[in-house]
N, C-alpha and C positions, 0 to 999 in steps of 0.2 A: 824399461826406459833407461835409453844407453848413457853413458856417464858426461857427454857433450851438452844432452837434454837436462840433466840432474845440473849442471854447472849452470846452464843458460836460465832456468827456473830459479836457481838459489840466487842469481845475479838480479833478477826480477824481482826478488821478493827483497832483498836487501834496497835494492833502491826504491821500493815500492815504502819499506819502513821509513827511508830518510826522508822521503817526501812528506809522507806522512807524519813525523815530528815536526818539521821544518812548517808545514800546514795547523798542527797544533799552538805549534812555539808563536806563530804569527797570531794567531787567534788571542792569546794572553794578554796581547796589546789592549784589551778591552777594561784590563785592572792595572797594569804594574805601570808604574810612572815612569813616561819618557827620560826623565834626568838622572835616574839610577839605570833604568836598563833603555839606554840608548840604543845599545847593538838589537836587540829584540822588536825596539819599535820600529828598527829600519826594514826589518821584516815585512812590514805592513804595506811598506811599497811591493814587494813580491806575492802576496797575496792571492794576487790573479793567476800568477802563474803556477803555485803549489795549488790553486784548488781548478785549475786545467790539469795539470799532470795527475793530481788525483783522479779526475774522474775517469781520464784515458786508462789509468790502471784500474780504475772500477769495473770498465767496458771490457779491459784485457781480458780479467780474471772471470768475467760474467760469463763472455763467451767459453772461454774452458772449463765451466761450470766447475771453477775451483774453490776451496772454502777460504785461500787468501783473499778473496774478494771482501771479506768480513773487517777485515784494516783498514779499506779505504770507506767499505758503507759503516762502520761506527768512528771514524775521523767525520764523516761528511754529518752525520747525527749529531757530534759534537760543536762542530764547528756551525749547525744552521743558523745560529743568532747572527754572525759575522757576513754568512751567505748573503742572507736576507737583508743586511745592510749594504752588501754591494750589488745585490743586481735585486731591481724591481720585477716582479712577478704577476702585478696587476696590468692587462693588457687592455683597459676599460680605454674608449675611446675620448678624445678631448675636442671641444673646439672653442679656443680663445676667441673667434669672431663676435661670438655671444657670451652675452655676463649674466649672471643669475641676477635678477634684481635683490634677492634679499642676501648675497653673496658678498665678498669683499676682494680685489683682485692684489696680491702682495708681488711686487719685484724686488729680487736683489741682484744689486748686478755690481763689479767693481768695472770701473770706467775707465782705469787707468789714465786719469785726469785726461782724461775725451781723447786718449792721445796725441795729445798738442806737441809734446815733446818729441814722440819717436818720428811724427809725419815730417817735424823741422829737421831734426837727422838725417832723414833718408831723401828728402828735398819732396816729398808728396805733399799733396794736397790736404789738408784737415779732415780728420771724419766726426768733428764734434757735430755739425747740423745732421750729417746722417743720422748719427747714434740718437740725436734729441726726436729728431723725424720716429726712428725705430721706438723709441719709447711712448712717444705721441698716440701712434697705432695700436698702442697695447691698452691704452684706455683705464690706467692704473688708480687704484683708490688708495694705495697705499705703495710708495717709491721707496725704497733703500738702497743709496748707492759709497761705496767705499769707494777710494780716493778721488774724491771730488774734488772739482777745478773750478775757481771762481775767480775771474779776474777784476783787478781794482776799475777795468775801466766796465764804466754801469751801462754803457751803449750794448756790449758783450758780456751781460750778465747772464751766467746759466741758471743761476736761482728766479731771475724775473723773469725768462723766459718760460720755465717750467710753470711756475706760479701762474702765468697767464697763458699759456698753450695747453698745457695739460690740466688747468683748471686744479692745481695744489697750492693754493696759498699761505696754506700754514705749512712750517718746517722749524726743524733744529739743527743747526749744524754745527758741528765741535770746534772746527775751525782752528786743526792744530797745527799747523805749518805756514808762516806768513816768511815769502821770498824776502832777501834782504833787501831788495829796493821797490819792497812791498807793492810790488805789479800784481801779483796773484795769492790768494791761500788755498790750502787745500787741507782735507779731511774726511769724515762720516757725515752722511748727512739724511733725514728723514724728512720726507715730503707727505703731505695726503690733504685730501678736501674736509677730512673730518674735524670737530674740535678738537684743539690739542690743550692739555690741561698743563698746569705749573711745575709739573712732577718730573720736566724732563732734565737730564742732567748728562756728564761724559765723564766715566773714568777712564785713565790712562795706567796701562799697563809699568808697571816698575821694571827696570833693566831691558826695556824693548829697542831694540836696535835703531826702530825708527818711533819718532814721535808721535807718526799719523796710524798707528796700531792701539786701536781701542775699544772700549765699548760706550753706546750712547746709548738712550732711552727716552721714550716719550711715551704720555697717558693718551691714549684717545678715546673719545666720548662718540657711540655710535648707538642713536636712539635713547639713551638713558644710559647704556653700559659701558662701561669703563672695560678697557683693557690696555696691558702695555704691550709696546713694540721698542724691541730690542735690536741693533744691530752692529755686528764686529768684524774688525778685522786683526786676525792673528798674525803672530811672528810670521814671514815669509824666509824664505831661505837665501834670499837677495841675491839670487843668481846673475852675474855679469854675463858678458857674450862669452870670456874665456869659459866661463863653466858650461853653455851649452857646448862650446867644443869639446869639452871634456867628456860631456855624456855621447856627443858624437863617436870620440876615440873608442872608450868602452862598447860602443853599442858594434863597430868596425872591428872591434879587436885588435887595433893599432899597437905598434911596440912599446908605447908609451902609457899603456892604459893602467900600469900601477901607479904611476904617478897621479893620472889624471882621477883611479878610483879614490886615493888617499885626501884629493884636495876634496874633492864634493861630499866625502863621508864627514870631514870636517868639519864644514858648513852644515849637513845635515844635524849632526851631531848636536851642535849649538843652537838649531834652529826649534830643535825638537824637544830639547831642553825647558826651552823659553815657554814651547805653546804650550807645553805641560804645564806650569805653573800658571799662564793666564787659563788655559781652561777649569784648573781650581778655582781662580779669582769670577769667572763668568758662573759656573756652577754655584759658589756660595752668592753672589749677586741675584740669580733667577730664584737661589732658595729662599729669597726675602721678600720676594714678589706675592701679596696676596690675592693678584688680581687676575684674571686669564690672561695669557701672554702668548707671542710669538717673537723668536730669536731667529737673526737670520743673519746672513752676511758668508765674508770670504773667512774660511777658518783655516787655510791654506795646509789643510791634513785632508788624508783619507777616510772614507767609513770603515776600517778595519784598526783604527789609530784609538789610541788613549783619549784624544783631544774630543774625537766625535762623540764616542758612547759616553763619556764625562758629561761634555756639555748637553748632551740629548736626554741622559736619563728616561725619563717616563714620559719624555715629548715625544709627539708623532713625527715622524719625515715625509714632508707632503711627498716628495718625489717617492720614496717606496711606498707610499701609500696609494697613490693613482699613476705611477708609469712602469713602463715594461723597460727593462735594459740595465746600461751601466750608468748613464747620464753625464759623460763626462762635461767637465764643467771650464778644465784647464786646458789652452789650447796647446803646448808643449809637451816636450818629454816622454810623455806615454797618452795612450788614448784610455785610458783607464782611471784617471785621475778626475774625481768627482769632491770638488774640495768647496764649494759653495751650498748654502742650503739654505732652506725655510722648514723652522721646526716649530709646529704651534701647537700648544694645551692641548689636554682632549677635551676644551671649552670649545674647540672648534672642529667642525668637522671638514674635512679636505674635497671640495668637489671634483677638481680636476687641476692635475698639473704636467706642468713640462719644461724644459731648457730648449731656448730658442736659439740657435746658432748666427753669430754673426761676425762679419771679416774685420773685425775694429779692435775691441781691446782684447787681452789675452786670456781673459774670461768671458764664458758662454752668460747670456742673463737668463736667471731661475723665475718662474712663473708659478702661483702656485692661486686660485679661489677656493677663499675659505668660508665658512659661516658660523659666525658666533651662535651657538643654539642657546636654547633657554633651558636653565637650571634651575 
């Protein structure tokens, strides 16, 4: 082997080791609290890139029949739990046009206030009725909505429409925020046609940058069986148009990239820390529940994060259980952002699951058909 070949091989080995180290470090987010390890938590967003590079190195060394392939292989085995949380490997067919009579259809969707304010800013026609019609077509039994918008004008009531047209008369609305002129209120809401017990409540997160971020729950009765449904909206990064411009600057490697990176990192650091503490609160709340449970909502964090692993614990991930692929649910920044989840306890069997793309909110709808098993 010539000196040039040796240099090239050593360079590739060095790069492989660097990628392997970053990959394993990003996997550590499962147990490192982001308030103290925020710089490691940031690596969770780059996990798909590290995984892709590691797979390319694995194939490269495998083709060359080099023992260096063991570096990538060992890392992939160690990080399997993270890989499986990121990517669904279940190609089972799904047909949401049909619903099992013994199952229940659960939908979670951050509706971004029905795009009321977005469409007004752009002068476009509203999406409210289109979004409501889309929900109606899915025929849900339980509907969990974040950033729900309810106008004071009863003739435009979203609650009344959903109760009547979707046959979901029972609901619990957190009513987090009222506009100054009392023209509307927003929050998280749970709709269902199942009987709802008196155990519903709202828990606001301390130090949250937005009062609309909380966890709410309700006890539902299905043929004499009680289970608890939770929905939560965790701390967002609160990106503004300027921040999305900063993302473009970084992607295009423009001259002001360093300044843009610092601005985004500062916002991400703050949000990561707050979400970590909120995830602790959610986990403590779930640990006190003695019923079968489902937790769903907008976690604002990826599957390789402390937030996801800490909240999920021993719960199932409906998407991973019955879907194939990445399952992106957030429409901006990156095609790898799955940040909305349905996580049932082992008391439920996941019949099918999917995310439904819709050109309205900045989040996609997530659906799952579940069956509460006899135990």
